[in-house]
PDB file with SEQRES, HELIX, SHEET and CRYST1 records, atoms N, CA, C and O in Angstrom:
SEQRES   1 A   68  MET ALA LYS VAL THR PHE ASP THR ASP LEU CYS LYS GLY          
SEQRES   2 A   68  CYS GLY LEU CYS VAL THR ALA CYS PRO LYS GLY ILE ILE          
SEQRES   3 A   68  ALA LEU ALA LYS ASP LYS ILE ASN LYS LYS GLY HIS SER          
SEQRES   4 A   68  PRO ALA GLU ILE THR ASP GLN GLU LYS CYS ILE ALA CYS          
SEQRES   5 A   68  ALA PHE CYS ALA THR MET CYS PRO ASP CYS VAL ILE THR          
SEQRES   6 A   68  VAL GLU LYS                                                  
HELIX    1 AA1 LEU A   16  ALA A   20  1                                   5    
HELIX    2 AA2 GLN A   46  LYS A   48  5                                   3    
HELIX    3 AA3 PHE A   54  MET A   58  1                                   5    
SHEET    1 AA1 2 LYS A   3  PHE A   6  0                                        
SHEET    2 AA1 2 ILE A  64  GLU A  67 -1                                        
SHEET    1 AA2 2 ILE A  26  LEU A  28  0                                        
SHEET    2 AA2 2 ALA A  41  ILE A  43 -1                                        
CRYST1    1.000    1.000    1.000  90.00  90.00  90.00 P 1           1          
ATOM      1  N   MET A   1       0.838  -1.189   0.000  1.00  0.00           N  
ATOM      2  CA  MET A   1       0.000   0.000   0.000  1.00  0.00           C  
ATOM      3  C   MET A   1       0.878   1.245   0.000  1.00  0.00           C  
ATOM      4  O   MET A   1       1.902   1.302   0.682  1.00  0.00           O  
ATOM      5  N   ALA A   2       0.468   2.221  -0.761  1.00  0.00           N  
ATOM      6  CA  ALA A   2       1.192   3.479  -0.857  1.00  0.00           C  
ATOM      7  C   ALA A   2       0.922   4.356   0.361  1.00  0.00           C  
ATOM      8  O   ALA A   2      -0.142   4.298   0.977  1.00  0.00           O  
ATOM      9  N   LYS A   3       1.922   5.167   0.682  1.00  0.00           N  
ATOM     10  CA  LYS A   3       1.758   6.109   1.785  1.00  0.00           C  
ATOM     11  C   LYS A   3       2.262   7.474   1.337  1.00  0.00           C  
ATOM     12  O   LYS A   3       3.400   7.618   0.889  1.00  0.00           O  
ATOM     13  N   VAL A   4       1.400   8.462   1.466  1.00  0.00           N  
ATOM     14  CA  VAL A   4       1.753   9.832   1.094  1.00  0.00           C  
ATOM     15  C   VAL A   4       1.774  10.677   2.355  1.00  0.00           C  
ATOM     16  O   VAL A   4       0.833  10.649   3.149  1.00  0.00           O  
ATOM     17  N   THR A   5       2.855  11.431   2.535  1.00  0.00           N  
ATOM     18  CA  THR A   5       2.944  12.326   3.682  1.00  0.00           C  
ATOM     19  C   THR A   5       3.295  13.727   3.187  1.00  0.00           C  
ATOM     20  O   THR A   5       3.984  13.896   2.181  1.00  0.00           O  
ATOM     21  N   PHE A   6       2.806  14.716   3.913  1.00  0.00           N  
ATOM     22  CA  PHE A   6       3.037  16.120   3.587  1.00  0.00           C  
ATOM     23  C   PHE A   6       3.733  16.787   4.766  1.00  0.00           C  
ATOM     24  O   PHE A   6       3.370  16.547   5.917  1.00  0.00           O  
ATOM     25  N   ASP A   7       4.728  17.620   4.490  1.00  0.00           N  
ATOM     26  CA  ASP A   7       5.319  18.463   5.530  1.00  0.00           C  
ATOM     27  C   ASP A   7       4.458  19.720   5.550  1.00  0.00           C  
ATOM     28  O   ASP A   7       4.770  20.719   4.903  1.00  0.00           O  
ATOM     29  N   THR A   8       3.373  19.645   6.305  1.00  0.00           N  
ATOM     30  CA  THR A   8       2.344  20.686   6.260  1.00  0.00           C  
ATOM     31  C   THR A   8       2.853  22.066   6.676  1.00  0.00           C  
ATOM     32  O   THR A   8       2.310  23.079   6.234  1.00  0.00           O  
ATOM     33  N   ASP A   9       3.876  22.121   7.508  1.00  0.00           N  
ATOM     34  CA  ASP A   9       4.391  23.426   7.928  1.00  0.00           C  
ATOM     35  C   ASP A   9       5.098  24.165   6.798  1.00  0.00           C  
ATOM     36  O   ASP A   9       5.214  25.390   6.838  1.00  0.00           O  
ATOM     37  N   LEU A  10       5.571  23.438   5.794  1.00  0.00           N  
ATOM     38  CA  LEU A  10       6.264  24.068   4.672  1.00  0.00           C  
ATOM     39  C   LEU A  10       5.371  24.287   3.456  1.00  0.00           C  
ATOM     40  O   LEU A  10       5.757  24.992   2.524  1.00  0.00           O  
ATOM     41  N   CYS A  11       4.189  23.692   3.458  1.00  0.00           N  
ATOM     42  CA  CYS A  11       3.262  23.803   2.328  1.00  0.00           C  
ATOM     43  C   CYS A  11       2.723  25.224   2.209  1.00  0.00           C  
ATOM     44  O   CYS A  11       2.302  25.823   3.199  1.00  0.00           O  
ATOM     45  N   LYS A  12       2.738  25.762   0.979  1.00  0.00           N  
ATOM     46  CA  LYS A  12       2.216  27.114   0.776  1.00  0.00           C  
ATOM     47  C   LYS A  12       0.816  27.108   0.165  1.00  0.00           C  
ATOM     48  O   LYS A  12       0.279  28.160  -0.183  1.00  0.00           O  
ATOM     49  N   GLY A  13       0.232  25.927   0.038  1.00  0.00           N  
ATOM     50  CA  GLY A  13      -1.151  25.818  -0.422  1.00  0.00           C  
ATOM     51  C   GLY A  13      -1.365  26.243  -1.861  1.00  0.00           C  
ATOM     52  O   GLY A  13      -2.416  26.796  -2.186  1.00  0.00           O  
ATOM     53  N   CYS A  14      -0.402  26.000  -2.727  1.00  0.00           N  
ATOM     54  CA  CYS A  14      -0.523  26.426  -4.125  1.00  0.00           C  
ATOM     55  C   CYS A  14      -1.549  25.601  -4.898  1.00  0.00           C  
ATOM     56  O   CYS A  14      -2.129  26.087  -5.869  1.00  0.00           O  
ATOM     57  N   GLY A  15      -1.777  24.354  -4.475  1.00  0.00           N  
ATOM     58  CA  GLY A  15      -2.786  23.516  -5.107  1.00  0.00           C  
ATOM     59  C   GLY A  15      -2.322  22.750  -6.335  1.00  0.00           C  
ATOM     60  O   GLY A  15      -3.132  22.071  -6.967  1.00  0.00           O  
ATOM     61  N   LEU A  16      -1.058  22.834  -6.690  1.00  0.00           N  
ATOM     62  CA  LEU A  16      -0.567  22.105  -7.859  1.00  0.00           C  
ATOM     63  C   LEU A  16      -0.717  20.594  -7.686  1.00  0.00           C  
ATOM     64  O   LEU A  16      -1.019  19.885  -8.646  1.00  0.00           O  
ATOM     65  N   CYS A  17      -0.508  20.110  -6.481  1.00  0.00           N  
ATOM     66  CA  CYS A  17      -0.651  18.677  -6.213  1.00  0.00           C  
ATOM     67  C   CYS A  17      -2.107  18.233  -6.331  1.00  0.00           C  
ATOM     68  O   CYS A  17      -2.392  17.106  -6.737  1.00  0.00           O  
ATOM     69  N   VAL A  18      -3.010  19.121  -5.977  1.00  0.00           N  
ATOM     70  CA  VAL A  18      -4.444  18.811  -6.051  1.00  0.00           C  
ATOM     71  C   VAL A  18      -4.840  18.540  -7.499  1.00  0.00           C  
ATOM     72  O   VAL A  18      -5.552  17.576  -7.780  1.00  0.00           O  
ATOM     73  N   THR A  19      -4.383  19.381  -8.409  1.00  0.00           N  
ATOM     74  CA  THR A  19      -4.732  19.213  -9.812  1.00  0.00           C  
ATOM     75  C   THR A  19      -3.957  18.076 -10.467  1.00  0.00           C  
ATOM     76  O   THR A  19      -4.427  17.508 -11.452  1.00  0.00           O  
ATOM     77  N   ALA A  20      -2.783  17.731  -9.943  1.00  0.00           N  
ATOM     78  CA  ALA A  20      -1.962  16.674 -10.537  1.00  0.00           C  
ATOM     79  C   ALA A  20      -2.431  15.272 -10.165  1.00  0.00           C  
ATOM     80  O   ALA A  20      -2.122  14.319 -10.881  1.00  0.00           O  
ATOM     81  N   CYS A  21      -3.154  15.124  -9.086  1.00  0.00           N  
ATOM     82  CA  CYS A  21      -3.556  13.798  -8.614  1.00  0.00           C  
ATOM     83  C   CYS A  21      -4.610  13.177  -9.540  1.00  0.00           C  
ATOM     84  O   CYS A  21      -5.706  13.722  -9.674  1.00  0.00           O  
ATOM     85  N   PRO A  22      -4.289  12.035 -10.184  1.00  0.00           N  
ATOM     86  CA  PRO A  22      -5.255  11.413 -11.087  1.00  0.00           C  
ATOM     87  C   PRO A  22      -6.450  10.782 -10.364  1.00  0.00           C  
ATOM     88  O   PRO A  22      -7.494  10.563 -10.979  1.00  0.00           O  
ATOM     89  N   LYS A  23      -6.311  10.493  -9.096  1.00  0.00           N  
ATOM     90  CA  LYS A  23      -7.396   9.898  -8.312  1.00  0.00           C  
ATOM     91  C   LYS A  23      -8.245  10.948  -7.600  1.00  0.00           C  
ATOM     92  O   LYS A  23      -9.306  10.621  -7.068  1.00  0.00           O  
ATOM     93  N   GLY A  24      -7.801  12.189  -7.583  1.00  0.00           N  
ATOM     94  CA  GLY A  24      -8.558  13.261  -6.946  1.00  0.00           C  
ATOM     95  C   GLY A  24      -8.674  13.123  -5.438  1.00  0.00           C  
ATOM     96  O   GLY A  24      -9.701  13.467  -4.853  1.00  0.00           O  
ATOM     97  N   ILE A  25      -7.619  12.619  -4.811  1.00  0.00           N  
ATOM     98  CA  ILE A  25      -7.674  12.365  -3.366  1.00  0.00           C  
ATOM     99  C   ILE A  25      -6.820  13.334  -2.550  1.00  0.00           C  
ATOM    100  O   ILE A  25      -6.544  13.085  -1.376  1.00  0.00           O  
ATOM    101  N   ILE A  26      -6.406  14.427  -3.163  1.00  0.00           N  
ATOM    102  CA  ILE A  26      -5.665  15.461  -2.438  1.00  0.00           C  
ATOM    103  C   ILE A  26      -6.502  16.733  -2.466  1.00  0.00           C  
ATOM    104  O   ILE A  26      -7.067  17.094  -3.499  1.00  0.00           O  
ATOM    105  N   ALA A  27      -6.577  17.399  -1.339  1.00  0.00           N  
ATOM    106  CA  ALA A  27      -7.342  18.640  -1.235  1.00  0.00           C  
ATOM    107  C   ALA A  27      -6.632  19.595  -0.290  1.00  0.00           C  
ATOM    108  O   ALA A  27      -5.835  19.177   0.550  1.00  0.00           O  
ATOM    109  N   LEU A  28      -6.925  20.867  -0.434  1.00  0.00           N  
ATOM    110  CA  LEU A  28      -6.408  21.846   0.517  1.00  0.00           C  
ATOM    111  C   LEU A  28      -7.291  21.799   1.755  1.00  0.00           C  
ATOM    112  O   LEU A  28      -8.517  21.758   1.656  1.00  0.00           O  
ATOM    113  N   ALA A  29      -6.660  21.806   2.912  1.00  0.00           N  
ATOM    114  CA  ALA A  29      -7.387  21.714   4.181  1.00  0.00           C  
ATOM    115  C   ALA A  29      -8.325  22.902   4.341  1.00  0.00           C  
ATOM    116  O   ALA A  29      -7.949  24.046   4.084  1.00  0.00           O  
ATOM    117  N   LYS A  30      -9.526  22.624   4.762  1.00  0.00           N  
ATOM    118  CA  LYS A  30     -10.507  23.692   4.973  1.00  0.00           C  
ATOM    119  C   LYS A  30     -10.508  24.193   6.419  1.00  0.00           C  
ATOM    120  O   LYS A  30     -10.988  25.289   6.708  1.00  0.00           O  
ATOM    121  N   ASP A  31      -9.964  23.373   7.319  1.00  0.00           N  
ATOM    122  CA  ASP A  31     -10.036  23.715   8.738  1.00  0.00           C  
ATOM    123  C   ASP A  31      -8.673  23.812   9.418  1.00  0.00           C  
ATOM    124  O   ASP A  31      -8.588  23.831  10.646  1.00  0.00           O  
ATOM    125  N   LYS A  32      -7.600  23.873   8.612  1.00  0.00           N  
ATOM    126  CA  LYS A  32      -6.255  23.953   9.180  1.00  0.00           C  
ATOM    127  C   LYS A  32      -5.486  25.099   8.541  1.00  0.00           C  
ATOM    128  O   LYS A  32      -5.657  25.399   7.359  1.00  0.00           O  
ATOM    129  N   ILE A  33      -4.648  25.725   9.328  1.00  0.00           N  
ATOM    130  CA  ILE A  33      -3.740  26.758   8.856  1.00  0.00           C  
ATOM    131  C   ILE A  33      -2.356  26.392   9.389  1.00  0.00           C  
ATOM    132  O   ILE A  33      -2.204  26.089  10.572  1.00  0.00           O  
ATOM    133  N   ASN A  34      -1.343  26.422   8.511  1.00  0.00           N  
ATOM    134  CA  ASN A  34       0.001  26.066   8.965  1.00  0.00           C  
ATOM    135  C   ASN A  34       0.733  27.290   9.520  1.00  0.00           C  
ATOM    136  O   ASN A  34       0.158  28.373   9.632  1.00  0.00           O  
ATOM    137  N   LYS A  35       1.999  27.100   9.862  1.00  0.00           N  
ATOM    138  CA  LYS A  35       2.783  28.180  10.471  1.00  0.00           C  
ATOM    139  C   LYS A  35       2.982  29.372   9.541  1.00  0.00           C  
ATOM    140  O   LYS A  35       3.220  30.492   9.995  1.00  0.00           O  
ATOM    141  N   LYS A  36       2.883  29.121   8.229  1.00  0.00           N  
ATOM    142  CA  LYS A  36       3.037  30.206   7.254  1.00  0.00           C  
ATOM    143  C   LYS A  36       1.726  30.937   6.984  1.00  0.00           C  
ATOM    144  O   LYS A  36       1.703  31.943   6.275  1.00  0.00           O  
ATOM    145  N   GLY A  37       0.643  30.431   7.549  1.00  0.00           N  
ATOM    146  CA  GLY A  37      -0.653  31.062   7.356  1.00  0.00           C  
ATOM    147  C   GLY A  37      -1.421  30.573   6.144  1.00  0.00           C  
ATOM    148  O   GLY A  37      -2.358  31.229   5.689  1.00  0.00           O  
ATOM    149  N   HIS A  38      -1.024  29.414   5.619  1.00  0.00           N  
ATOM    150  CA  HIS A  38      -1.681  28.843   4.445  1.00  0.00           C  
ATOM    151  C   HIS A  38      -2.482  27.601   4.820  1.00  0.00           C  
ATOM    152  O   HIS A  38      -2.225  26.965   5.842  1.00  0.00           O  
ATOM    153  N   SER A  39      -3.452  27.271   3.982  1.00  0.00           N  
ATOM    154  CA  SER A  39      -4.177  26.005   4.128  1.00  0.00           C  
ATOM    155  C   SER A  39      -3.356  24.936   3.424  1.00  0.00           C  
ATOM    156  O   SER A  39      -3.241  24.966   2.199  1.00  0.00           O  
ATOM    157  N   PRO A  40      -2.784  23.997   4.159  1.00  0.00           N  
ATOM    158  CA  PRO A  40      -1.909  23.000   3.537  1.00  0.00           C  
ATOM    159  C   PRO A  40      -2.697  21.911   2.808  1.00  0.00           C  
ATOM    160  O   PRO A  40      -3.877  21.686   3.076  1.00  0.00           O  
ATOM    161  N   ALA A  41      -2.019  21.254   1.893  1.00  0.00           N  
ATOM    162  CA  ALA A  41      -2.620  20.124   1.176  1.00  0.00           C  
ATOM    163  C   ALA A  41      -2.639  18.913   2.099  1.00  0.00           C  
ATOM    164  O   ALA A  41      -1.786  18.764   2.974  1.00  0.00           O  
ATOM    165  N   GLU A  42      -3.620  18.058   1.886  1.00  0.00           N  
ATOM    166  CA  GLU A  42      -3.720  16.824   2.654  1.00  0.00           C  
ATOM    167  C   GLU A  42      -4.380  15.764   1.798  1.00  0.00           C  
ATOM    168  O   GLU A  42      -5.113  16.076   0.860  1.00  0.00           O  
ATOM    169  N   ILE A  43      -4.117  14.512   2.125  1.00  0.00           N  
ATOM    170  CA  ILE A  43      -4.727  13.408   1.384  1.00  0.00           C  
ATOM    171  C   ILE A  43      -6.063  13.073   2.041  1.00  0.00           C  
ATOM    172  O   ILE A  43      -6.176  13.028   3.266  1.00  0.00           O  
ATOM    173  N   THR A  44      -7.067  12.841   1.206  1.00  0.00           N  
ATOM    174  CA  THR A  44      -8.405  12.594   1.734  1.00  0.00           C  
ATOM    175  C   THR A  44      -8.733  11.114   1.858  1.00  0.00           C  
ATOM    176  O   THR A  44      -9.564  10.730   2.682  1.00  0.00           O  
ATOM    177  N   ASP A  45      -8.084  10.270   1.040  1.00  0.00           N  
ATOM    178  CA  ASP A  45      -8.343   8.829   1.094  1.00  0.00           C  
ATOM    179  C   ASP A  45      -7.068   8.067   0.757  1.00  0.00           C  
ATOM    180  O   ASP A  45      -6.818   7.742  -0.404  1.00  0.00           O  
ATOM    181  N   GLN A  46      -6.273   7.789   1.767  1.00  0.00           N  
ATOM    182  CA  GLN A  46      -4.972   7.145   1.613  1.00  0.00           C  
ATOM    183  C   GLN A  46      -5.063   5.817   0.866  1.00  0.00           C  
ATOM    184  O   GLN A  46      -4.154   5.484   0.104  1.00  0.00           O  
ATOM    185  N   GLU A  47      -6.119   5.064   1.061  1.00  0.00           N  
ATOM    186  CA  GLU A  47      -6.246   3.732   0.452  1.00  0.00           C  
ATOM    187  C   GLU A  47      -6.426   3.777  -1.063  1.00  0.00           C  
ATOM    188  O   GLU A  47      -6.152   2.787  -1.740  1.00  0.00           O  
ATOM    189  N   LYS A  48      -6.875   4.890  -1.599  1.00  0.00           N  
ATOM    190  CA  LYS A  48      -7.060   5.004  -3.045  1.00  0.00           C  
ATOM    191  C   LYS A  48      -5.797   5.447  -3.768  1.00  0.00           C  
ATOM    192  O   LYS A  48      -5.772   5.474  -4.998  1.00  0.00           O  
ATOM    193  N   CYS A  49      -4.758   5.790  -3.033  1.00  0.00           N  
ATOM    194  CA  CYS A  49      -3.506   6.253  -3.622  1.00  0.00           C  
ATOM    195  C   CYS A  49      -2.831   5.126  -4.398  1.00  0.00           C  
ATOM    196  O   CYS A  49      -2.726   4.003  -3.904  1.00  0.00           O  
ATOM    197  N   ILE A  50      -2.368   5.429  -5.630  1.00  0.00           N  
ATOM    198  CA  ILE A  50      -1.693   4.443  -6.470  1.00  0.00           C  
ATOM    199  C   ILE A  50      -0.180   4.683  -6.526  1.00  0.00           C  
ATOM    200  O   ILE A  50       0.517   4.028  -7.302  1.00  0.00           O  
ATOM    201  N   ALA A  51       0.323   5.587  -5.735  1.00  0.00           N  
ATOM    202  CA  ALA A  51       1.761   5.893  -5.618  1.00  0.00           C  
ATOM    203  C   ALA A  51       2.375   6.331  -6.941  1.00  0.00           C  
ATOM    204  O   ALA A  51       3.518   5.983  -7.236  1.00  0.00           O  
ATOM    205  N   CYS A  52       1.636   7.083  -7.733  1.00  0.00           N  
ATOM    206  CA  CYS A  52       2.162   7.568  -9.011  1.00  0.00           C  
ATOM    207  C   CYS A  52       3.199   8.675  -8.813  1.00  0.00           C  
ATOM    208  O   CYS A  52       4.054   8.894  -9.671  1.00  0.00           O  
ATOM    209  N   ALA A  53       3.117   9.363  -7.688  1.00  0.00           N  
ATOM    210  CA  ALA A  53       4.033  10.448  -7.305  1.00  0.00           C  
ATOM    211  C   ALA A  53       3.900  11.689  -8.181  1.00  0.00           C  
ATOM    212  O   ALA A  53       4.807  12.521  -8.200  1.00  0.00           O  
ATOM    213  N   PHE A  54       2.798  11.832  -8.903  1.00  0.00           N  
ATOM    214  CA  PHE A  54       2.573  13.054  -9.671  1.00  0.00           C  
ATOM    215  C   PHE A  54       2.509  14.262  -8.735  1.00  0.00           C  
ATOM    216  O   PHE A  54       3.001  15.340  -9.068  1.00  0.00           O  
ATOM    217  N   CYS A  55       1.907  14.073  -7.577  1.00  0.00           N  
ATOM    218  CA  CYS A  55       1.791  15.164  -6.613  1.00  0.00           C  
ATOM    219  C   CYS A  55       3.167  15.642  -6.158  1.00  0.00           C  
ATOM    220  O   CYS A  55       3.427  16.843  -6.100  1.00  0.00           O  
ATOM    221  N   ALA A  56       4.043  14.697  -5.838  1.00  0.00           N  
ATOM    222  CA  ALA A  56       5.387  15.036  -5.366  1.00  0.00           C  
ATOM    223  C   ALA A  56       6.202  15.699  -6.470  1.00  0.00           C  
ATOM    224  O   ALA A  56       6.996  16.600  -6.205  1.00  0.00           O  
ATOM    225  N   THR A  57       6.007  15.256  -7.697  1.00  0.00           N  
ATOM    226  CA  THR A  57       6.720  15.831  -8.830  1.00  0.00           C  
ATOM    227  C   THR A  57       6.289  17.276  -9.076  1.00  0.00           C  
ATOM    228  O   THR A  57       7.117  18.119  -9.422  1.00  0.00           O  
ATOM    229  N   MET A  58       5.017  17.564  -8.902  1.00  0.00           N  
ATOM    230  CA  MET A  58       4.497  18.906  -9.146  1.00  0.00           C  
ATOM    231  C   MET A  58       4.801  19.889  -8.023  1.00  0.00           C  
ATOM    232  O   MET A  58       4.798  21.099  -8.251  1.00  0.00           O  
ATOM    233  N   CYS A  59       5.062  19.400  -6.827  1.00  0.00           N  
ATOM    234  CA  CYS A  59       5.256  20.272  -5.670  1.00  0.00           C  
ATOM    235  C   CYS A  59       6.550  21.099  -5.808  1.00  0.00           C  
ATOM    236  O   CYS A  59       7.642  20.531  -5.835  1.00  0.00           O  
ATOM    237  N   PRO A  60       6.433  22.431  -5.895  1.00  0.00           N  
ATOM    238  CA  PRO A  60       7.627  23.268  -6.049  1.00  0.00           C  
ATOM    239  C   PRO A  60       8.477  23.360  -4.783  1.00  0.00           C  
ATOM    240  O   PRO A  60       9.637  23.768  -4.845  1.00  0.00           O  
ATOM    241  N   ASP A  61       7.914  22.986  -3.647  1.00  0.00           N  
ATOM    242  CA  ASP A  61       8.648  23.079  -2.391  1.00  0.00           C  
ATOM    243  C   ASP A  61       9.073  21.724  -1.818  1.00  0.00           C  
ATOM    244  O   ASP A  61       9.620  21.656  -0.717  1.00  0.00           O  
ATOM    245  N   CYS A  62       8.824  20.663  -2.556  1.00  0.00           N  
ATOM    246  CA  CYS A  62       9.221  19.295  -2.161  1.00  0.00           C  
ATOM    247  C   CYS A  62       8.733  18.926  -0.771  1.00  0.00           C  
ATOM    248  O   CYS A  62       9.503  18.406   0.037  1.00  0.00           O  
ATOM    249  N   VAL A  63       7.467  19.187  -0.484  1.00  0.00           N  
ATOM    250  CA  VAL A  63       6.924  18.881   0.832  1.00  0.00           C  
ATOM    251  C   VAL A  63       6.173  17.539   0.861  1.00  0.00           C  
ATOM    252  O   VAL A  63       5.654  17.147   1.906  1.00  0.00           O  
ATOM    253  N   ILE A  64       6.113  16.832  -0.285  1.00  0.00           N  
ATOM    254  CA  ILE A  64       5.362  15.589  -0.382  1.00  0.00           C  
ATOM    255  C   ILE A  64       6.313  14.416  -0.532  1.00  0.00           C  
ATOM    256  O   ILE A  64       7.237  14.446  -1.345  1.00  0.00           O  
ATOM    257  N   THR A  65       6.070  13.369   0.276  1.00  0.00           N  
ATOM    258  CA  THR A  65       6.829  12.133   0.195  1.00  0.00           C  
ATOM    259  C   THR A  65       5.879  11.007  -0.142  1.00  0.00           C  
ATOM    260  O   THR A  65       4.842  10.851   0.502  1.00  0.00           O  
ATOM    261  N   VAL A  66       6.225  10.216  -1.153  1.00  0.00           N  
ATOM    262  CA  VAL A  66       5.407   9.075  -1.557  1.00  0.00           C  
ATOM    263  C   VAL A  66       6.232   7.818  -1.337  1.00  0.00           C  
ATOM    264  O   VAL A  66       7.341   7.684  -1.856  1.00  0.00           O  
ATOM    265  N   GLU A  67       5.671   6.900  -0.559  1.00  0.00           N  
ATOM    266  CA  GLU A  67       6.328   5.618  -0.286  1.00  0.00           C  
ATOM    267  C   GLU A  67       5.476   4.503  -0.851  1.00  0.00           C  
ATOM    268  O   GLU A  67       4.255   4.508  -0.700  1.00  0.00           O  
ATOM    269  N   LYS A  68       6.119   3.546  -1.504  1.00  0.00           N  
ATOM    270  CA  LYS A  68       5.390   2.402  -2.053  1.00  0.00           C  
ATOM    271  C   LYS A  68       5.416   1.253  -1.097  1.00  0.00           C  
ATOM    272  O   LYS A  68       4.852   0.197  -1.386  1.00  0.00           O  
TER     273      LYS A  68                                                      
END                                                                             
């Protein structure tokens, strides 16, 4: 099973990972604000992740880790 983790304190909430995810399981948090004052990205359904790493590739700040 794939595991995706985000370094939420470094995320600037640009949303590039949200649009890159082919399964549509990444979203910007609606109820969280990180130390930078942004809504960080988070995975909504870990079990549907196929570990394609498109999200990590698109992230300009390298805050996403994908483990297979």
